[in-house]
Backbone as JSON, one array per atom type, in Angstrom:
{
  "sequence": "MTSIDDYYSLGPKDYGPIVKLEFLQSDCEGGVEQCLSIVLSKRPRLSGPRLMLRFLGVSQLEFSQPDWSLSAFGLIDIHERDGGFHVTEDEGRLRFACTGFEASSVH",
  "N": [[-54.17, -26.95, -40.1], [-56.05, -29.98, -41.4], [-58.24, -32.98, -40.13], [-58.69, -36.11, -40.47], [-61.19, -37.09, -39.82], [-62.21, -35.13, -39.74], [-62.45, -34.22, -42.49], [-63.72, -36.47, -43.65], [-66.26, -35.98, -42.38], [-66.81, -33.83, -44.23], [-68.55, -35.38, -46.13], [-66.52, -36.53, -48.87], [-68.11, -38.34, -50.46], [-69.51, -37.33, -52.36], [-68.81, -35.47, -54.05], [-66.88, -35.53, -57.08], [-66.52, -34.45, -60.09], [-64.2, -32.71, -61.99], [-62.85, -29.63, -60.97], [-60.96, -27.64, -60.97], [-57.31, -28.75, -60.9], [-54.12, -28.79, -59.4], [-51.05, -28.19, -59.2], [-47.92, -26.95, -57.27], [-44.68, -25.44, -56.87], [-42.33, -24.93, -54.6], [-39.57, -22.79, -53.34], [-37.83, -23.34, -50.86], [-36.6, -23.64, -47.1], [-34.0, -25.64, -46.88], [-34.51, -26.91, -49.23], [-37.14, -28.2, -52.12], [-40.19, -27.61, -51.63], [-43.84, -28.99, -52.12], [-46.92, -29.41, -53.74], [-50.14, -29.46, -53.73], [-53.38, -28.72, -55.2], [-56.65, -29.49, -55.23], [-60.01, -28.79, -56.68], [-63.29, -29.93, -56.35], [-66.23, -30.8, -57.43], [-69.76, -30.88, -56.57], [-71.53, -33.87, -57.25], [-73.96, -33.97, -60.05], [-72.84, -31.65, -61.17], [-70.64, -28.83, -62.49], [-71.29, -26.94, -61.56], [-71.9, -25.07, -59.06], [-71.89, -26.29, -54.68], [-68.95, -26.64, -53.57], [-65.44, -28.5, -53.11], [-62.8, -28.26, -51.32], [-59.4, -28.73, -51.85], [-56.16, -29.03, -50.47], [-53.34, -30.16, -50.5], [-50.05, -30.87, -48.38], [-46.58, -30.82, -48.65], [-46.28, -32.89, -50.94], [-45.38, -35.97, -52.33], [-44.02, -38.5, -54.4], [-46.13, -38.2, -56.24], [-48.57, -39.76, -58.12], [-50.75, -39.66, -61.03], [-53.45, -40.01, -63.5], [-54.83, -39.53, -66.25], [-58.83, -39.46, -67.19], [-60.2, -41.21, -69.49], [-62.76, -40.06, -70.56], [-64.65, -37.65, -71.3], [-65.29, -35.52, -69.63], [-63.53, -35.25, -66.49], [-62.64, -36.82, -63.68], [-63.25, -37.68, -60.27], [-63.39, -41.1, -58.37], [-64.35, -41.18, -55.0], [-61.87, -40.22, -52.54], [-59.63, -40.84, -50.97], [-58.07, -40.79, -47.64], [-55.22, -41.74, -45.85], [-53.53, -42.28, -42.55], [-50.01, -42.4, -42.26], [-46.76, -43.62, -41.69], [-46.42, -41.67, -40.32], [-47.22, -39.32, -41.75], [-48.91, -38.5, -44.29], [-51.65, -40.76, -46.63], [-52.76, -40.69, -50.29], [-54.94, -42.33, -51.88], [-57.51, -42.19, -55.18], [-60.33, -43.91, -55.11], [-60.44, -45.12, -57.79], [-58.14, -45.41, -59.2], [-56.76, -43.89, -60.38], [-55.46, -41.67, -59.06], [-52.98, -41.1, -56.37], [-50.39, -40.75, -53.84], [-48.04, -39.2, -51.43], [-48.7, -37.05, -48.42], [-47.45, -34.68, -46.45], [-48.72, -33.01, -45.09], [-52.9, -31.67, -44.82], [-55.51, -29.59, -46.36], [-58.81, -29.23, -45.68], [-61.86, -28.15, -46.61], [-65.4, -27.04, -47.3], [-67.0, -25.23, -49.85], [-70.09, -23.66, -50.33]],
  "CA": [[-54.84, -28.41, -40.82], [-57.61, -30.7, -41.0], [-58.24, -34.06, -39.55], [-59.97, -37.05, -41.43], [-62.32, -37.06, -39.39], [-63.21, -33.23, -40.14], [-62.59, -33.99, -44.07], [-64.83, -36.92, -44.01], [-67.29, -34.91, -42.24], [-67.4, -33.27, -45.56], [-69.15, -36.14, -47.24], [-66.19, -36.82, -50.41], [-68.36, -39.32, -51.43], [-70.13, -36.71, -52.84], [-67.81, -35.19, -54.88], [-66.24, -35.47, -58.22], [-66.28, -33.42, -61.65], [-62.36, -32.19, -61.17], [-62.98, -28.12, -61.67], [-59.33, -27.47, -60.81], [-56.09, -30.03, -60.45], [-52.95, -27.64, -59.51], [-49.47, -29.2, -58.34], [-47.22, -25.79, -57.13], [-43.88, -26.11, -56.28], [-41.64, -23.51, -54.02], [-38.78, -22.87, -52.84], [-38.25, -23.4, -49.52], [-35.49, -23.9, -46.35], [-33.89, -26.73, -47.11], [-35.34, -27.91, -50.46], [-38.37, -27.56, -52.6], [-41.5, -27.68, -51.05], [-44.57, -29.38, -53.38], [-48.19, -29.06, -52.9], [-51.52, -30.26, -54.86], [-54.82, -28.67, -54.85], [-57.49, -30.04, -55.87], [-61.4, -28.65, -56.31], [-64.02, -30.79, -56.82], [-67.72, -30.21, -57.28], [-70.69, -31.89, -56.28], [-72.25, -34.29, -58.33], [-73.1, -34.45, -60.83], [-72.87, -30.74, -62.39], [-69.79, -28.29, -62.6], [-71.67, -25.47, -60.86], [-72.56, -25.52, -57.04], [-70.51, -26.56, -54.21], [-67.34, -27.12, -53.72], [-64.35, -29.08, -52.02], [-61.05, -27.21, -51.7], [-58.09, -29.46, -50.92], [-55.12, -28.71, -50.3], [-52.05, -31.13, -49.73], [-48.67, -29.92, -48.62], [-45.57, -31.61, -48.84], [-46.61, -33.64, -50.98], [-44.45, -36.6, -52.64], [-44.15, -39.9, -55.01], [-47.42, -38.46, -57.43], [-49.08, -40.96, -59.52], [-51.64, -39.1, -61.69], [-53.75, -40.55, -64.63], [-56.28, -38.97, -66.21], [-59.3, -40.48, -67.88], [-60.08, -41.35, -71.32], [-64.07, -39.26, -71.03], [-64.65, -35.94, -71.82], [-65.49, -34.88, -68.09], [-63.0, -35.39, -65.88], [-63.8, -37.02, -62.44], [-62.39, -38.24, -58.94], [-63.8, -41.65, -57.38], [-63.85, -40.82, -53.37], [-60.16, -39.68, -52.49], [-59.29, -41.69, -49.69], [-57.0, -40.39, -46.56], [-55.1, -42.51, -44.26], [-52.62, -41.59, -42.1], [-49.14, -43.05, -42.19], [-45.77, -43.0, -41.28], [-46.18, -39.93, -39.83], [-48.02, -38.39, -42.89], [-50.99, -39.02, -44.77], [-51.35, -41.49, -47.84], [-53.77, -40.06, -50.63], [-55.28, -42.34, -52.57], [-59.19, -42.66, -55.21], [-60.9, -45.17, -55.31], [-60.8, -45.72, -59.28], [-56.72, -45.74, -58.97], [-55.94, -42.22, -60.69], [-53.87, -40.41, -57.87], [-52.56, -41.44, -55.41], [-49.6, -39.92, -53.38], [-47.66, -39.52, -50.38], [-47.43, -36.35, -48.5], [-47.19, -34.33, -45.02], [-50.91, -32.53, -44.2], [-54.09, -31.51, -46.4], [-56.57, -29.05, -45.46], [-59.84, -29.36, -46.6], [-63.26, -27.09, -46.68], [-66.7, -26.84, -48.53], [-67.6, -23.94, -50.35], [-71.64, -23.11, -50.81]],
  "C": [[-55.74, -28.56, -40.52], [-57.23, -31.62, -40.6], [-58.76, -34.8, -39.99], [-60.86, -37.37, -41.55], [-62.8, -35.91, -39.32], [-63.02, -33.87, -41.56], [-63.66, -35.21, -44.23], [-66.31, -36.49, -43.71], [-68.35, -34.23, -43.04], [-68.5, -33.82, -46.71], [-68.21, -35.65, -48.53], [-66.86, -36.98, -51.48], [-69.61, -38.1, -52.88], [-69.77, -35.44, -54.18], [-67.46, -35.98, -55.64], [-65.46, -35.15, -59.14], [-64.71, -32.71, -61.13], [-62.87, -30.21, -62.04], [-61.38, -27.75, -61.45], [-58.48, -28.65, -60.24], [-55.12, -28.8, -60.59], [-51.77, -27.81, -58.34], [-48.64, -27.04, -58.75], [-45.76, -26.1, -56.63], [-43.11, -24.63, -55.75], [-40.7, -23.75, -53.68], [-38.92, -23.16, -51.19], [-36.66, -23.34, -48.55], [-35.55, -25.44, -46.56], [-34.8, -27.73, -48.42], [-36.3, -26.96, -51.21], [-39.73, -28.09, -52.13], [-42.84, -28.14, -52.43], [-46.08, -29.81, -53.02], [-49.55, -29.38, -54.45], [-53.04, -29.34, -54.7], [-55.42, -28.61, -55.78], [-59.35, -29.72, -55.65], [-61.9, -29.21, -57.42], [-65.32, -30.29, -56.96], [-68.77, -30.81, -57.24], [-71.3, -32.27, -57.51], [-73.33, -34.18, -58.45], [-72.6, -32.67, -62.17], [-71.72, -30.45, -61.77], [-70.06, -27.43, -61.68], [-72.03, -26.16, -59.81], [-71.88, -25.68, -56.15], [-70.0, -27.14, -54.42], [-66.66, -27.81, -52.65], [-63.31, -28.76, -52.56], [-60.62, -28.16, -50.68], [-56.94, -29.3, -51.4], [-54.27, -29.75, -49.37], [-50.69, -30.81, -49.97], [-47.88, -31.25, -48.22], [-45.53, -33.18, -49.74], [-45.2, -34.39, -52.02], [-45.17, -38.16, -53.44], [-45.84, -39.68, -56.01], [-47.65, -39.31, -58.71], [-50.83, -40.03, -59.98], [-52.27, -40.17, -63.35], [-54.92, -39.73, -65.12], [-57.19, -39.32, -67.24], [-59.43, -39.95, -69.14], [-61.78, -40.28, -71.87], [-63.86, -37.64, -70.93], [-64.91, -35.17, -70.37], [-64.33, -35.34, -67.3], [-63.53, -35.66, -64.55], [-63.18, -37.96, -61.8], [-63.6, -39.48, -58.44], [-63.6, -40.52, -56.14], [-62.36, -41.17, -53.15], [-60.62, -39.84, -50.95], [-57.67, -40.76, -48.67], [-56.46, -40.9, -45.54], [-53.74, -41.95, -43.88], [-51.48, -43.14, -42.06], [-47.58, -43.22, -42.68], [-44.89, -41.58, -40.97], [-46.76, -38.97, -41.1], [-49.18, -39.42, -42.98], [-50.46, -39.9, -46.48], [-52.71, -40.78, -48.5], [-54.18, -41.28, -52.08], [-56.43, -42.24, -53.26], [-58.85, -43.61, -55.58], [-60.61, -46.2, -56.43], [-59.41, -45.99, -60.05], [-56.06, -44.67, -59.33], [-55.5, -41.44, -60.59], [-54.09, -40.91, -56.63], [-50.73, -40.99, -55.23], [-49.11, -39.72, -51.86], [-47.44, -37.54, -49.71], [-48.01, -35.55, -47.06], [-48.61, -33.78, -44.26], [-51.15, -31.93, -45.43], [-54.42, -30.55, -45.17], [-57.67, -29.5, -46.41], [-61.09, -28.36, -46.01], [-64.48, -27.66, -48.53], [-66.85, -25.39, -48.86], [-69.32, -24.14, -51.12], [-71.63, -22.02, -51.44]]
}
């Protein structure tokens, strides 16, 4: 798992255009696990360095697609809450809770 400090050290504010947004559900002991994977490219292009995010134990997912042709997120904020994490996008297009996350950058 990734710490919040490690996530912010990757410079997430520099990434925005959505390359991939994937929601997965799988059976596991005790129920269903839901995961959300997001790949963002470095602004302003879709090519180049990528920020890869994977959120585990996702619940209360809210997503709204912007009206313009290039779908992008503002800064994705991650905060600890109730033994897990609360994730919000600063322009209100994404919001959810999760139990853990992984973040990495690929150049």
